[in-house]
VEXNUZA-45634 format. One record per atom (N, C-alpha, C, O, CB): x, y, z; residue in one letter. Coordinates in steps of 0.001 Angstrom, whole numbers, padded with zeros to 6 digits, always signed. Glycine has a CB too. Layout:
N
XYZA ...
% end
This chain:
155
-002210+058255+082158X -002791+059325+081642X -003431+060173+082857X -003803+059646+083905X -003787+058871+080581X -003509+061498+082593X -004211+062412+083504X -005651+062508+083291X -006086+063048+082274X -003668+063730+083410X -006443+062002+084214X -007850+062210+084027X -008528+063211+084975X -008243+063297+086169X -008507+060936+084146X -009515+064014+084302X -010346+065029+085176X -011745+064717+084965X -012211+064498+083847X -010095+066590+084809X -012453+064697+086102X -013836+064409+086066X -014540+065125+087307X -013953+065234+088384X -014048+062844+086068X -015589+065514+087134X -016481+066099+088186X -017979+065665+088042X -018377+064868+087193X -016395+067658+088126X -018800+066323+089028X -020167+066068+089141X -020765+066141+087672X -021111+065138+087048X -020834+067093+090146X -020844+067377+087211X -021498+067567+085895X -020471+067947+084816X -020855+068266+083691X -022597+068667+085989X -019244+067920+085129X -018161+068250+084203X -017874+067169+083202X -017929+065983+083526X -016924+068546+084955X -017553+067587+081924X -017215+066534+081043X -015890+065745+081388X -015010+066280+082063X -017123+067111+079697X -015788+064589+080954X -014572+063847+081233X -013495+064106+080137X -013754+064105+078934X -014895+062334+081334X -012255+064330+080672X -011165+064654+079714X -009906+063778+080021X -009633+063443+081173X -010796+066208+079799X -009222+063454+079037X -008021+062654+079251X -006757+063145+078371X -006929+063528+077214X -008370+061161+078915X -005697+063122+078871X -004553+063443+078174X -003676+062235+077921X -003257+061554+078858X -003840+064466+078885X -003392+061963+076624X -002481+060647+076448X -001153+061152+075689X -001215+062035+074834X -003315+059358+075472X -000055+060583+076031X +001152+060946+075452X +001548+059677+074622X +001938+058616+075108X +002228+061388+076550X +001382+059958+073275X +001531+058716+072318X +002793+059021+071407X +002697+060022+070697X +000104+058472+071327X +003910+058318+071340X +004950+058641+070645X +004485+058297+069142X +003845+057275+068893X +006214+057911+071184X +004811+059117+068283X +004579+058902+066902X +005769+058932+066065X +006411+059975+065935X +003676+059835+066426X +006131+057741+065433X +007326+057588+064664X +006991+057347+063222X +006058+056604+062919X +008164+056477+065203X +007705+057937+062350X +007705+057639+060977X +008625+056577+060671X +009823+056855+060716X +008005+058781+060201X +008257+055353+060353X +009130+054286+060483X +010160+054132+059315X +011163+053440+059488X +008330+053091+060624X +009942+054721+058219X +010716+054539+057037X +011295+055803+056392X +012313+055724+055704X +009903+053862+056082X +010688+056928+056595X +011254+058083+055964X +011831+059005+057127X +011232+059169+058190X +010141+058837+055062X +012962+059547+056841X +013580+060473+057847X +013282+061943+057375X +013294+062277+056190X +015208+060210+057984X +013038+062710+058329X +012837+064126+058145X +013935+064948+058327X +013970+066050+057779X +011891+064583+058943X +014873+064534+059058X +016068+065080+059638X +017299+065074+058736X +018119+065990+058665X +016366+064348+060851X +017328+063865+058019X +018639+063565+057352X +018213+063076+055924X +017176+062425+055803X +019555+062402+058192X +018974+063371+054876X +018660+062713+053557X +019057+061338+053567X +020055+060995+054200X +019327+063387+052399X +018310+060458+052870X +018545+059124+052790X +019310+058812+051388X +019115+059495+050382X +017188+058378+052949X +020145+057778+051429X +020612+057338+050178X +019656+056724+049370X +018623+056291+049881X +021634+056503+050317X +019895+056620+048021X +018974+055854+047204X +019510+054535+046889X +020690+054235+047072X +018649+056556+045964X +018601+053730+046400X +019090+052328+046037X +018629+051982+044478X +017503+052289+044087X +018417+051177+047151X +019359+051479+043831X +018951+050995+042380X +018935+049464+042261X +019766+048776+042854X +019990+051563+041260X +018042+048982+041540X +018038+047634+041346X +018053+047539+039703X +017230+048069+038956X +016747+046926+042112X +019220+046715+039304X +019415+046644+037879X +019470+045209+037446X +020078+044396+038142X +020670+047376+037465X +018898+044868+036389X +018834+043622+035901X +019951+043399+034910X +020237+044288+034107X +017538+043389+035340X +020615+042208+034935X +021734+041952+034011X +021114+041133+032846X +021763+040985+031810X +022970+041155+034743X +020086+040690+032963X +019333+039853+031882X +018176+039110+032404X +018211+038701+033564X +020254+038820+031225X +017151+038899+031654X +015861+038190+032132X +015468+037372+030795X +015516+037832+029654X +014561+039345+032672X +015109+036201+031125X +014516+035310+030000X +013545+034529+030331X +013434+034213+031516X +015389+034476+029417X +012674+034066+029412X +011462+033090+029710X +011988+031872+029304X +012724+031855+028317X +010046+033390+028940X +011701+030732+029975X +012083+029325+029651X +010766+028562+029919X +009852+029018+030606X +013376+028750+030573X +010756+027360+029311X +009761+026370+029509X +008482+026806+029215X +007544+026240+029775X +009767+025889+030773X +008228+027885+028288X +007004+028525+027930X +005928+027556+027441X +006089+026994+026357X +007275+029536+026898X +004866+027336+028163X +003812+026382+027661X +002561+027320+027175X +001499+026749+026932X +003344+025266+028910X +002639+028578+027041X +001444+029303+026695X +001429+029754+025261X +000565+030517+024829X +001288+030466+027582X +002440+029248+024512X +002539+029621+023107X +003401+030831+022701X +003723+031597+023610X +001226+029862+022646X +003774+031072+021573X +004631+032234+021115X +003970+033474+021585X +002745+033590+021621X +004826+032281+019535X +004859+034464+021967X +004567+035652+022348X +004965+036761+021416X +006161+036982+021226X +005077+035797+023533X +004043+037463+020831X +004281+038487+019785X +004566+039884+020491X +003819+040325+021365X +002988+038585+018787X +005714+040551+020043X +006008+041882+020444X +006147+041675+022087X +005405+042301+022844X +004777+042998+019927X +007062+040834+022540X +007020+040543+024035X +007702+041864+024664X +008557+042584+024149X +007885+039053+024460X +007097+041971+025886X +007667+043057+026733X +007504+042571+028122X +006574+041817+028409X +006959+044479+026521X +008429+042998+029054X +008517+042679+030389X +008151+043984+031174X +008828+045001+031020X +009927+042117+030724X +007137+043947+031968X +006595+045003+032869X +006904+044534+034308X +006642+043411+034739X +004987+045241+032644X +007555+045639+035068X +007714+045317+036420X +007124+046362+037265X +007341+047555+037056X +009106+045113+036745X +006270+045866+038358X +005636+046687+039147X +005835+046402+040690X +006064+045262+041094X +004299+046646+038750X +005756+047288+041374X +005798+047136+043015X +005266+048485+043613X +005475+049573+043076X +007453+046843+043637X +004578+048315+044746X +004053+049673+045374X +005263+050492+045750X +005089+051709+045826X +003102+049444+046735X +006492+049993+046001X +007533+050825+046330X +008132+051660+045216X +008848+052628+045474X +008500+050054+046904X +007854+051304+044031X +008253+051906+042713X +007436+053138+042428X +008027+054176+042130X +008075+050888+041547X +006137+053104+042495X +005211+054130+042111X +004817+054226+040687X +003962+055009+040272X +005728+055341+042480X +005527+053336+039914X +005214+053378+038369X +005408+051950+037985X +006046+051181+038705X +006227+054418+037443X +004833+051569+036796X +005161+050347+036108X +006308+050566+035184X +006211+051344+034236X +003981+049818+035357X +007487+049837+035464X +008561+050100+034617X +008442+049095+033440X +007837+048033+033587X +009913+049997+035384X +008998+049432+032331X +008866+048501+031102X +010169+048314+030312X +010944+049258+030159X +007792+049066+030111X +010393+047165+029840X +011435+046890+029129X +011302+047270+027561X +010262+047746+027104X +011689+045522+029362X +012346+047040+026854X +012239+047270+025510X +011281+046309+024861X +011294+045148+025270X +013537+047209+024909X +010447+046651+023895X +009628+045608+023249X +010389+044887+022159X +011003+045475+021269X +008361+046211+022665X +010309+043613+022285X +011043+042790+021299X +010248+042689+019936X +009023+042579+019977X +011293+041337+021899X +010831+042720+018889X +010071+042586+017618X +009846+041049+017404X +010511+040155+017927X +010882+043269+016348X +008825+040905+016571X +008470+039516+016048X +007822+038654+017082X +007242+039168+018038X +009720+038781+015539X +007900+037348+016921X +007252+036414+017770X +008362+035549+018495X +009422+035349+017901X +006251+035529+016929X +008177+035088+019616X +009177+034307+020362X +008540+033311+021345X +007602+033639+022072X +010106+035251+021124X +009078+032096+021340X +008461+031176+022339X +009136+031480+023736X +008449+031420+024755X +008672+029595+021898X +010402+031787+023785X +011193+032135+024941X +011959+033518+024812X +013173+033518+024613X +012186+031011+025184X +011286+034617+024921X +011841+035824+024844X +012970+036154+025846X +012812+035901+027040X +010828+036704+024945X +014048+036688+025404X +015176+037111+026294X +015449+038613+026196X +015385+039215+025124X +016471+036334+025933X +015759+039197+027367X +016103+040581+027330X +017619+040791+027919X +017826+040176+028965X +014998+041405+028171X +018561+041460+027477X +019640+041767+027909X +019542+042939+028906X +018508+043599+029009X +020423+041960+026862X +020613+043170+029615X +020588+044194+030645X +020303+045589+030180X +019669+046372+030888X +021843+044199+031334X +020769+045912+028982X +020604+047318+028449X +019054+047439+027891X +018629+048555+027594X +021769+047623+027190X +018245+046310+027758X +016918+046439+027415X +015912+046504+028626X +014691+046538+028478X +016605+045339+026541X +016503+046516+029731X +015595+046428+031049X +015841+047757+031688X +016877+048412+031572X +016001+045133+032142X +014725+048103+032410X +014764+049302+033169X +015624+049243+034397X +015731+048161+034974X +013438+049662+033537X +016220+050258+034830X +016838+050375+036151X +015782+050940+037152X +015170+051982+036918X +018128+051310+036085X +015610+050220+038245X +014418+050509+039127X +014955+051451+040278X +016051+051219+040788X +013741+049088+039750X +014290+052356+040620X +014644+053282+041688X +013553+053423+042619X +012686+054253+042345X +015021+054603+041173X +013450+052707+043734X +012374+052873+044652X +012070+054189+045318X +012983+054970+045587X +012568+052000+045610X +010872+054441+045575X +010584+055705+046176X +011008+055949+047544X +011105+057082+048015X +009268+055913+046131X +011294+054729+048265X +011790+054813+049706X +013075+053858+049644X +013038+052745+049119X +010578+054281+050896X +014131+054372+050192X +015352+053652+050151X +015757+052989+051454X +016950+052814+051702X +016388+054538+049726X +014797+052612+052298X +014985+052117+053670X +015155+050557+053508X +014183+049889+053153X +013706+052526+054659X +016263+050021+053739X +016424+048583+053574X +015407+047746+054322X +014832+046866+053680X +017774+048190+054006X +015130+047904+055533X +014239+047149+056297X +012851+047162+055720X +012133+046163+055685X +014235+047631+057661X +012468+048508+055211X +011097+048396+054510X +011204+047753+053166X +010243+047087+052780X +010435+049797+054318X +012318+047881+052367X +012365+047208+051105X +012464+045731+051154X +012075+045095+050175X +013443+047699+050363X +012922+045144+052145X +013074+043804+052456X +011753+043083+052383X +011622+041925+051987X +013686+043665+053766X +010682+043958+052846X +009279+043313+052917X +008572+043621+051613X +007346+043508+051604X +008386+043875+054181X +009141+043961+050619X +008472+044350+049340X +008725+043264+048352X +009464+042344+048700X +008988+045731+048781X +008202+043263+047170X +008363+042354+046136X +008156+043072+044868X +007495+044111+044842X +007462+041204+046278X +008747+042511+043706X +008582+042983+042400X +007676+041993+041544X +007924+040787+041521X +009967+043181+041776X +006635+042544+040855X +005921+041571+040131X +006411+041749+038761X +006420+042874+038261X +004399+041699+040258X +006831+040689+038102X +007367+040565+036710X +006292+040103+035795X +005849+038960+035901X +008561+039586+036635X +005862+040917+034923X +004777+040574+033911X +005141+040360+032659X +005644+041278+032011X +003840+041502+033806X +004950+039136+032126X +005258+038928+030622X +003962+039380+029741X +002882+038804+029876X +005630+037270+030319X +004145+040405+028873X +003084+040898+028087X +003423+040650+026692X +004601+040489+026375X +002812+042331+028340X +002437+040605+025791X +002483+040568+024392X +001927+041937+023939X +001767+042868+024728X +001684+039342+023818X +001666+041999+022731X +001206+043244+022119X -000044+043766+022724X -000337+044959+022644X +000995+043061+020677X -000867+042792+023395X -002147+043352+023804X -002508+042971+025208X -003444+043570+025738X -003229+042914+022875X -001839+042001+025895X -002272+041521+027202X -001210+041035+028069X -000122+040735+027577X -003221+040484+027057X -001437+040927+029349X -000477+040122+030290X -000624+038742+029988X -001757+038268+029902X -000750+040323+031829X +000467+037983+029804X +000423+036597+029498X +000802+035920+030654X +000394+034759+030676X +001246+036213+028375X +001498+036296+031690X +001961+035559+032800X +002630+036509+033722X +003016+037608+033325X +002872+034442+032389X +002781+036090+034996X +003408+036970+035950X +004144+036093+037001X +003744+034966+037293X +002341+037919+036620X +005260+036682+037563X +006134+036068+038647X +006282+037043+039697X +006159+038239+039435X +007541+035634+038146X +006547+036620+040912X +006917+037438+042016X +008332+037147+042419X +008775+036009+042574X +005982+037237+043163X +009098+038406+042597X +010484+038311+042989X +010593+039101+044390X +010532+040330+044378X +011469+038936+041810X +010742+038449+045499X +010930+039115+046719X +012245+039990+046760X +013309+039534+046342X +010932+038089+047803X +012144+041114+047219X +013367+042114+047363X +014362+041414+048505X +015591+041471+048455X +012799+043792+047906X +013685+040823+049419X +014582+040161+050506X +015703+039350+049902X +016859+039468+050310X +013738+039198+051440X +015335+038464+048857X +016334+037665+048257X +017377+038443+047583X +018514+037973+047590X +015751+036763+047342X +017151+039605+046982X +018114+040476+046324X +019133+040989+047367X +020342+040932+047141X +017384+041671+045616X +018640+041475+048476X +019358+042006+049493X +020249+041004+050100X +021370+041321+050496X +018503+042577+050437X +019750+039696+050196X +020475+038529+050835X +021764+038175+050118X +022771+037763+050696X +019570+037275+050858X +021633+038398+048619X +022882+037924+047973X +022718+038831+046721X +021667+038790+046081X +022992+036192+047669X +023774+039672+046351X +023748+040462+045161X +025106+040299+044509X +026118+040630+045127X +023412+041950+045461X +025173+039741+043133X +024054+039664+042298X +023125+038383+042630X +023630+037364+043099X +024559+039645+040850X +021945+038471+042401X +020963+037387+042795X +020570+036775+041476X +020167+037465+040540X +019645+037947+043629X +020693+035480+041422X +020164+034607+040391X +018827+034043+040722X +018646+033390+041750X +021094+033510+040132X +017838+034306+039807X +016455+033871+040153X +015946+032992+039085X +016353+033069+037926X +015496+035063+040348X +014971+032080+039524X +014355+031261+038533X +012896+030948+039163X +012622+030042+039950X +015276+029897+038212X +012071+031880+038645X +010691+031975+039133X +009729+031235+038261X +009949+030990+037076X +010265+033404+039232X +008547+030859+038974X +007429+030224+038209X +006698+031385+037513X +006518+032420+038154X +006414+029363+039176X +006301+031292+036350X +005320+032135+035511X +004068+031567+035645X +003867+030422+035241X +005651+032234+034022X +003182+032244+036176X +001703+031891+036234X +000799+032820+035603X +000987+034036+035565X +001253+031761+037595X -000270+032162+035069X -001383+032824+034570X -002777+032214+035082X -003102+031071+034761X -001282+032792+033076X -003518+032958+035826X -004793+032302+036248X -004535+031259+037285X -005393+030393+037459X -005517+031659+035054X -003429+031257+037996X -003138+030169+038982X -002405+028997+038225X -002021+028053+038915X -004523+029634+039685X -002188+028976+036944X -001626+027695+036204X -000300+028179+035908X -000086+029338+035552X -002454+027179+034795X +000692+027199+036068X +002041+027311+035674X +002102+027327+034222X +001617+026382+033598X +002867+026240+036227X +002703+028401+033559X +002820+028518+032049X +004230+028693+031626X +004492+028944+030449X +001998+029702+031504X +005182+028567+032564X +006630+028697+032255X +007407+029136+033423X +006952+029108+034567X +006865+029659+031136X +008693+029579+033090X +009663+030021+034148X +010473+031292+033743X +010954+031405+032616X +010665+028857+034457X +010588+032147+034614X +011401+033346+034267X +012771+033312+035039X +012803+033134+036256X +010590+034688+034626X +013823+033479+034331X +015138+033425+035016X +015877+034902+034730X +015481+035788+033972X +016065+032082+034405X +016936+034892+035477X +017669+036141+035266X +018494+036495+036438X +018499+035777+037438X +016743+037261+034962X +019237+037646+036346X +020244+038023+037383X +019843+039509+037707X +019603+040287+036784X +021858+037867+036836X +019770+039908+039047X +019564+041196+039417X +020439+041624+040514X +020738+040814+041392X +018242+041375+039741X +020886+042867+040537X +021744+043189+041530X +021204+044656+042166X +020384+045332+041546X +023252+043210+040916X +021719+045049+043389X +021271+046328+043797X +022616+047100+044200X +023686+046533+044424X +020173+046212+045014X +022409+048400+044252X +023592+049220+044602X +022948+050481+045263X +021873+050951+044890X +024553+049591+043265X +023714+050987+046288X +023437+052324+046927X +023973+053439+046280X +025139+053382+045891X +023910+052385+048237X +023255+054516+046090X +023723+055624+045379X +023587+056907+046245X +023946+057996+045797X +022971+055739+044069X 
% end
């Protein structure tokens, strides 16, 4: 850096700092990416029957909480088909950024979140379609498992 100083003059410095935007390009349009579930189900549910079960999916890279179709009635082990689940479109479609993100899958009933599981996006990029079998936890306690298949595609 260039440094200027004198007897009673104030000290000044000039720094050249490269500033990069790591994930968003201003010069070229980026492709989009979609995550689509082929099916999701709850197994080994120890928390009791779930009334009007719904699956909510959240991640900072989504910007919103995506919701499945609400299943009617009560079920010990709710199951959703692909058409009942949302297609997820992240706000940023940069693969290195997305590989460090995760999806939070929340099993909800008519009134509250019953359990949650974490699905790392790195696993989906490593193998698509990706079969997952995740621990469902509530308050740090294992209450079941959530299984399913998810794939990604570039658009």
